[in-house]
C-alpha positions in Angstrom: 117.8 6.4 -119.6 118.9 9.8 -121.1 121.2 9.5 -123.6 123.9 12.6 -123.6 124.2 15.0 -126.9 127.7 15.7 -128.0 128.6 19.0 -126.5 131.8 20.7 -125.9 131.2 19.6 -122.2 130.6 15.9 -122.9 134.3 16.0 -125.0 136.3 17.5 -122.6 134.6 15.0 -119.8 135.5 12.0 -122.4 139.2 13.6 -122.5 139.2 13.7 -118.6 137.8 10.0 -118.6 140.7 8.7 -120.8 142.9 8.6 -117.9 140.4 6.5 -115.9 142.3 3.5 -114.6 140.4 -0.2 -113.9 142.0 -1.8 -110.7 140.5 -4.4 -108.4 139.9 -2.0 -105.6 138.2 0.6 -107.8 138.5 3.2 -110.8 141.1 6.0 -110.5 143.5 8.2 -112.2 141.4 11.2 -111.8 142.1 13.6 -109.2 138.7 15.5 -107.6 140.3 19.0 -109.0 138.4 21.9 -110.3 138.1 20.4 -113.8 136.7 17.3 -112.7 133.7 19.0 -110.1 132.7 21.1 -113.5 132.4 17.9 -115.8 130.4 16.1 -113.0 128.0 19.2 -112.4 127.8 19.7 -116.3 127.2 15.9 -117.0 124.8 15.4 -113.6 122.6 18.6 -115.8 122.4 17.0 -119.0 121.4 13.8 -117.7 119.0 15.3 -115.3 120.8 13.5 -112.5 120.8 13.8 -108.6 123.6 12.7 -106.6 123.2 11.4 -103.2 126.4 10.5 -101.0 126.6 8.3 -98.0 128.2 9.6 -94.8 131.3 7.4 -95.1 132.0 8.2 -98.6 135.5 10.4 -99.9 135.4 14.1 -99.0 135.5 15.0 -102.8 132.4 12.9 -103.2 130.6 14.3 -100.3 131.3 17.6 -101.6 129.8 17.2 -105.0 126.6 15.7 -104.0 123.2 17.0 -103.9 122.2 15.3 -100.7 124.9 13.7 -97.8 123.4 11.7 -95.3 122.7 8.0 -93.7 121.0 5.4 -95.7 117.6 6.2 -94.5 117.7 10.3 -95.2 119.0 9.0 -98.8 116.3 6.7 -99.0 113.6 9.7 -98.9 115.7 12.0 -100.8 115.3 9.4 -103.7 111.9 8.8 -103.2 111.2 12.6 -103.2 113.7 13.3 -106.5 112.1 15.1 -109.4 115.1 14.2 -111.3 115.1 11.1 -113.9 118.2 9.6 -113.0 119.3 8.8 -109.4 123.3 8.7 -108.6 123.8 6.5 -105.8 127.3 7.1 -104.4 126.9 4.4 -101.4 126.8 0.4 -101.5 124.7 -1.8 -103.8 122.1 -2.3 -101.3 121.6 1.5 -100.8 121.1 1.9 -104.5 118.2 -1.1 -104.6 116.3 0.5 -101.9 116.5 3.6 -104.0 114.8 1.8 -107.0 112.5 -0.3 -104.8 111.2 3.1 -103.7 111.6 4.7 -107.2 110.9 2.1 -110.0 110.1 4.3 -112.9 113.7 6.3 -112.3 116.9 5.3 -113.7 119.4 4.3 -110.7 122.9 4.4 -111.1 125.7 3.2 -108.9 129.3 4.6 -110.2 130.9 1.2 -109.2 128.5 -2.1 -109.0 131.5 -3.9 -107.2 130.8 -2.1 -104.2 129.3 -4.6 -101.9 128.6 -4.4 -98.4 130.0 -7.8 -96.1 126.8 -7.2 -93.9 124.4 -7.6 -96.5 126.1 -10.3 -97.8 125.9 -12.4 -94.4 122.4 -13.4 -95.0 121.1 -14.5 -98.2 117.3 -14.8 -99.0 117.5 -18.7 -98.6 119.3 -18.2 -95.4 116.1 -16.2 -94.2 113.7 -18.6 -95.7 115.1 -21.4 -93.9 115.3 -19.6 -90.6 111.5 -18.4 -90.9 110.7 -22.1 -91.6 112.5 -22.9 -88.4 110.2 -20.3 -86.4 106.6 -20.3 -88.3 104.4 -17.1 -87.1 107.6 -15.4 -86.3 107.9 -11.6 -87.4 110.8 -10.8 -89.7 112.5 -7.5 -88.7 115.7 -6.8 -91.2 118.1 -4.1 -90.9 118.3 -1.7 -94.2 121.9 -3.6 -94.7 120.1 -6.2 -96.3 119.6 -6.9 -100.2 116.4 -6.5 -102.1 115.9 -10.4 -101.9 116.1 -10.3 -98.0 113.9 -7.5 -97.7 111.2 -9.4 -99.8 111.1 -11.9 -97.0 111.0 -9.1 -94.5 107.9 -7.7 -92.4 109.4 -4.6 -91.1 112.8 -3.2 -92.4 114.8 -1.0 -90.1 117.4 1.1 -89.0 119.6 1.6 -86.2 117.8 4.5 -85.1 114.3 3.1 -85.5 115.0 -0.6 -84.4 113.9 -0.1 -80.9 110.6 1.3 -81.6 109.8 -1.2 -84.5 110.3 -3.8 -82.5 108.6 -2.5 -79.1 105.6 -1.9 -82.1 105.2 -5.5 -82.8 103.0 -7.9 -80.1 105.0 -8.7 -77.2 104.0 -12.9 -77.7 105.0 -12.9 -81.2 108.3 -14.1 -82.2 110.9 -11.7 -83.8 113.6 -12.6 -85.7 116.0 -9.7 -86.1 118.6 -9.8 -89.1 121.3 -9.8 -90.2 123.8 -7.5 -87.1 124.3 -9.6 -84.5 125.8 -6.6 -82.2 122.7 -4.2 -83.6 120.5 -6.8 -82.4 122.1 -7.5 -79.1 121.3 -3.6 -78.4 117.9 -3.6 -79.3 117.5 -7.1 -77.4 118.8 -5.4 -74.1 116.4 -2.2 -74.6 113.3 -3.9 -75.4 113.9 -6.5 -72.7 112.8 -9.1 -75.4 113.4 -12.5 -74.7 111.2 -14.0 -77.6 113.9 -12.1 -80.0 116.2 -14.1 -82.1 119.3 -12.4 -83.5 121.3 -13.7 -86.9 125.0 -13.9 -86.3 126.0 -11.4 -89.0 128.5 -8.4 -88.9 129.6 -5.6 -90.6 133.7 -6.2 -90.9 134.7 -2.7 -90.4 132.5 -2.0 -87.3 133.0 -5.5 -85.8 136.7 -4.6 -85.9 136.3 -1.3 -83.9 137.0 -3.5 -80.3 136.5 -2.8 -76.8 140.1 -2.7 -76.2 140.9 0.1 -78.4 138.0 2.0 -77.0 139.1 1.5 -73.0 142.7 2.5 -74.1 141.1 5.2 -75.9 138.9 6.5 -73.2 141.8 6.2 -70.6 144.1 8.3 -72.9 141.4 11.0 -73.3 139.3 10.9 -69.9 137.2 14.0 -70.8 136.1 12.9 -74.2 132.6 11.8 -75.2 132.2 8.4 -76.7 130.2 8.4 -80.2 129.5 4.9 -80.9 127.9 3.0 -83.7 125.4 0.2 -82.2 126.9 -2.0 -85.0 130.4 -1.7 -83.5 131.9 -4.7 -81.4 132.6 -2.5 -78.8 129.1 -1.3 -78.4 128.7 -3.4 -74.9 132.3 -2.2 -73.5 131.1 1.6 -74.2 128.3 0.2 -71.6 130.2 -1.3 -69.3 132.5 1.8 -69.1 129.9 3.6 -68.4 128.3 0.8 -65.7 131.8 0.5 -64.1 131.9 4.6 -63.5 135.2 4.5 -65.9 133.2 7.1 -68.0 130.3 9.2 -66.7 127.2 7.9 -68.6 126.1 10.8 -69.7 128.9 11.0 -72.0 128.3 7.1 -73.7 126.1 7.7 -76.5 125.2 4.9 -78.3 123.9 6.4 -82.0 122.9 5.8 -85.5 125.1 8.2 -87.9 122.6 10.7 -88.2 122.5 10.6 -84.6 125.8 11.4 -84.3 125.3 14.9 -86.5 122.7 15.6 -84.5 124.5 15.1 -81.2 127.7 17.0 -82.8 125.3 20.0 -83.5 124.4 19.9 -79.6 127.6 19.0 -77.5 129.5 20.9 -75.0 132.4 18.7 -75.1 135.5 19.5 -76.5 136.5 16.2 -77.6 134.9 13.5 -79.1 135.9 9.6 -79.5 133.7 8.2 -82.5 133.7 4.8 -83.2 132.5 4.0 -86.7 133.6 4.2 -90.1 136.2 6.8 -90.6 134.5 8.4 -93.4 131.8 9.7 -90.8 134.5 12.1 -89.3 134.4 14.5 -92.4 130.7 15.2 -91.8 131.1 15.4 -88.1 134.0 17.9 -88.3 131.9 20.0 -90.6 129.1 20.2 -88.2 131.1 21.1 -85.1 134.6 22.7 -86.3 135.4 23.6 -83.1 134.8 20.1 -81.2 138.3 17.6 -81.9 136.4 14.4 -83.3 138.8 11.4 -83.0 138.4 7.7 -84.7 138.6 5.0 -82.2 140.1 3.2 -84.8 141.5 5.3 -88.1 141.8 1.9 -89.8 138.1 1.7 -90.1 137.9 2.3 -93.8 135.1 0.7 -95.5 136.7 -0.4 -98.7 133.3 -0.8 -100.6 132.4 2.5 -99.8 135.9 3.8 -101.0 135.3 2.1 -104.5 133.0 5.1 -105.3 136.1 7.4 -106.6 136.1 10.4 -108.3 137.0 8.0 -111.4 134.1 6.0 -110.7 131.8 9.0 -110.5 132.9 10.6 -113.7 132.3 7.4 -116.0 129.0 6.8 -114.2 127.7 9.9 -115.2 129.5 10.1 -118.7 128.4 6.6 -119.7 125.4 6.0 -118.0 126.8 3.1 -115.6 126.4 1.0 -113.6 122.5 0.9 -113.3 120.5 -0.9 -110.7 117.7 -2.9 -111.1 115.4 -4.9 -108.9 113.1 -7.2 -110.6 109.2 -6.4 -110.1 108.4 -9.4 -108.2 111.2 -9.0 -105.3 110.2 -4.7 -105.5 106.4 -5.3 -104.8 107.2 -7.8 -102.3 109.9 -5.5 -100.9 108.2 -2.1 -101.0 105.9 -2.6 -97.8 108.9 -3.4 -95.2 111.1 -0.4 -97.0 108.1 2.0 -96.8 107.2 1.2 -93.2 111.2 2.0 -92.7 110.6 5.3 -94.1 107.6 6.3 -92.2 109.0 5.1 -88.9 110.9 7.3 -86.5 112.4 10.6 -86.5 113.7 12.3 -90.0 117.3 12.7 -89.3 117.8 9.2 -88.0 119.3 6.3 -90.2 121.5 3.8 -90.0 
């Protein structure tokens, strides 16, 4: 790991860092002002670090990052990075994925407490038992899983390439899909695959965006397009609304976050209802400022993503914390499934 030299920049950053307060919900006490931004850029340069930020991050974190995207785009950026250090402004499994792809680089996450309810919904022990119940089955794991689960996985996927991955598997082979039940149901519906078993996991944020909210919003905004993430509990309701003619079918789009950005740039709609984590609205509004993007559920905020605060990023770059590591045995076992994920699907697609 790079050791920072004592410079005027580091000393100024230390004075700013003296304001940091550690709380159960994350590090606070530092505002993302010009002084903060200058300190972040200087520290990143001194540490030879690239900053990657997920679409669900706070606007200030997205603005300071070198790359912003979904977990697949950021995994690709991590693999291609020339810098010695990768600072991953996202949740823990994303930083693990970066370490799997770039084992010789230092990977930092600004707050190691930033977990993921979906990744936590299945353990390596759970998956091993499930595989034992279905010998010979092919395991397809969503990218939102731990390195230990990826190590027991045949194919890692994102929401944009999950259908393509499942369709590539011998139709006579059983498929175990984990951990998201809503994405799994979406994939099973599109592939018509009867021998596909789906784990009953969920993202607490996306599962909380329900069909009643979506129905009410479409009723109140009859001309709006719908951008719905397949992890959402309301994805089936969106398809039902289209099937019943309540919303024209061409206005209902089940999309990954990368797909939402592509659709935002090309939409002719004046208003779009968005069913995903609210941090995505910042990217969508930047991509298409003339479109009125509205959250289906304004409270759909991931507490883990929001733990990556300005204070946390400052602490991370100043102290070189928190470092993420994956043991060599787990990494070697997980590498193949992650490389397949990176290779399959369109460049902009992701979770």
